[in-house]
C-alpha positions, 0 to 999 in steps of 0.5 A, spaced: 249 636 676 256 635 675 259 628 676 265 627 680 271 625 676 271 619 681 264 616 678 264 617 671 268 611 669 263 607 673 257 610 669 260 609 662 262 602 664 255 600 666 252 603 660 257 599 656 255 593 660 247 594 658 249 595 651 252 589 650 247 585 654 242 588 648 247 586 643 248 579 646 240 578 646 239 580 639 244 575 637 241 570 640 235 571 637 238 571 630 241 565 631 235 562 634 231 564 628 236 562 623 237 555 627 229 554 626 230 556 619 235 551 618 231 545 621 225 547 617 230 546 611 232 539 613 225 536 614 222 539 608 221 535 602 221 536 595 214 535 593 208 535 598 204 529 594 206 522 591 207 522 584 204 515 581 204 512 574 199 507 572 199 503 565 192 503 562 191 496 564 192 497 571 189 504 571 182 502 575 186 498 580 191 504 581 185 509 582 182 504 587 189 504 591 189 512 591 182 513 593 183 508 599 189 511 601 187 518 601 181 516 605 185 512 611 191 517 611 192 524 612 196 527 607 199 534 605 196 533 598 192 528 594 197 523 590 198 525 583 196 519 578 198 519 570 196 514 566 201 512 560 202 506 555 207 501 559 213 503 555 212 511 556 211 510 564 217 505 564 221 511 561 218 516 566 219 512 572 226 510 570 228 518 568 232 519 574 231 521 582 228 527 585 222 531 585 221 532 578 221 524 577 215 519 579 215 515 585 211 509 584 209 505 578 203 500 577 203 495 571 201 489 569 208 487 566 214 485 571 220 489 570 225 485 566 233 485 567 233 490 561 228 494 564 232 494 571 239 496 567 235 502 564 233 504 571 240 503 574 243 507 568 239 513 570 241 513 577 234 509 579 238 504 583 233 502 589 227 499 587 222 495 591 217 490 587 211 488 590 206 483 587 199 486 588 194 480 585 192 477 579 187 481 574 183 478 569 178 480 563 171 476 563 167 475 557 159 475 559 152 475 556 146 476 559 143 470 563 139 465 559 143 467 552 144 461 549 151 463 547 155 461 553 162 458 550 167 461 545 174 460 543 179 465 543 179 464 535 172 464 534 171 471 538 177 474 533 173 471 527 167 474 529 169 481 531 176 482 527 175 487 522 178 482 517 179 475 516 183 470 512 181 467 506 186 463 502 193 467 503 190 474 504 186 478 509 179 480 507 173 484 510 169 481 515 162 480 513 160 475 518 153 477 521 151 471 525 155 467 530 153 461 526 157 463 520 163 463 525 162 456 527 156 451 526 156 450 533 154 457 535 147 460 536 143 463 530 144 470 533 147 477 531 154 478 533 155 484 538 160 486 543 160 491 548 167 494 550 170 500 553 173 505 548 180 504 551 184 503 558 185 496 561 179 493 559 180 494 552 187 493 552 187 486 555 181 484 550 186 486 544 192 482 547 189 476 551 183 475 547 183 477 540 191 477 539 191 470 542 185 467 538 188 470 531 196 469 532 195 461 533 191 461 526 196 456 522 195 460 516 196 467 519 202 464 523 205 461 516 204 467 512 204 474 516 210 476 520 209 478 527 209 486 527 204 486 521 200 480 524 198 484 531 195 490 527 191 485 523 189 481 529 187 487 534 183 491 529 176 490 530 170 491 525 167 498 524 160 496 522 156 498 528 157 491 531 162 494 536 159 498 542 163 502 546 161 504 553 164 506 560 167 500 563 161 501 569 156 502 564 158 495 560 153 491 564 147 495 563 148 495 556 149 488 555 142 487 559 139 491 554 142 488 548 139 483 544 141 476 544 148 474 542 151 480 545 157 479 549 161 484 553 168 485 557 167 486 564 171 484 571 169 478 575 167 483 580 161 486 575 159 479 574 158 477 581 155 484 583 150 483 577 146 478 582 146 473 577 143 477 571 150 476 567 154 470 567 161 469 565 162 465 558 166 459 558 173 461 554 177 456 551 173 451 555 175 454 562 170 458 566 173 464 569 172 463 577 177 466 583 180 459 582 181 458 575 184 465 575 189 464 581 191 458 577 192 461 571 188 456 567 183 461 565 188 465 560 186 472 560 189 473 566 195 478 568 199 479 574 199 486 577 206 489 580 207 496 584 214 499 583 217 504 588 223 508 589 226 507 595 231 513 594 225 518 594 223 515 601 223 521 607 229 519 611 228 519 619 231 526 619 225 528 615 229 529 609 227 526 602 223 527 596 216 526 598 212 523 604 208 517 604 212 512 599 213 506 605 206 508 607 203 507 600 207 501 599 204 497 606 197 499 604 197 496 597 199 489 600 195 490 606 190 484 608 184 489 607 186 491 600 189 485 597 185 479 601 180 475 598 175 480 601 179 486 600 178 492 597 181 490 590 177 484 590 170 487 592 171 493 587 176 491 581 175 484 581 183 483 582 184 475 585 188 475 591 195 471 591 195 465 596 196 467 603 203 465 604 205 470 598 201 475 601 205 475 607 211 475 603 209 481 600 207 485 606 214 483 609 218 486 603 214 492 603 215 493 611 223 492 610 223 496 603 227 490 600 230 492 594 229 488 587 236 485 586 234 480 580 
């Protein structure tokens, strides 16, 4: 059929309109897909899971926080935990901002002005500080053991690898507690402690070094750097038994009289009276004496979080969960007197007003300014 000349332009125009509609639809679809990809890019974080650092002395507390948080919150990935000595952990936390750097640091040492400047110089300018509670190291013996009171110096003189004779260090040959002090029992010197981690670190710092550095002869003769290594090095003649922290209570109960161990207050309570805390430097460790810091082997536990890593309202950021983890870490069910940390790690709660203050700081993500 021959199309009359008068209808040809109309047919051509209809075909062009149809083709344009197809092109327009394709373009719209392309823009829609591109737009969706752009939105996804804007809401995507650099990392799926939190990256948390802990010093050796706070590793057990941090693991408990991570376990509780992972149970109560739906997360795209379980938080990563790295346990490092405090100087290395601080250096890593302050190394910069972005997905290749950690988000949170839990430590028993409060950030000094020098540490804050160190962070600021590397771009870490928005840090939130929260105090979680008070930790302690407890020396314990089995119930009925006559060894129930010691001084820090007596502990060091019994367990140090070397002791002072005259003006020099000599190997420690003491076999019985009575050889350390006539007032102590006539039983063999033995200690059950952890091979490393927080319990061992605080025993060295807060008991051994404390008992050693106040010795007048040592203070007069030896400089601080040399003195510390001598103070915290323990004897290796079989009197020191190393066990996992959770196995120390059982080992104390199986050991002969005169055996002491490094435990937490919660482990003493969980023993049902089979373990008793040793009075150290005339103070019995209780929640009250720890909270008042009258019991000397105590330490504050702090959490530092990078607010710069928190995900913004639009979803852009380094990682999800920083605000939520911070709020969880200072919630009453975690840090209250009957909370998770008190029950499982022996951390002593802050006074009620201080706990409320920490929750306000976590909720507002107030930046550390001191």
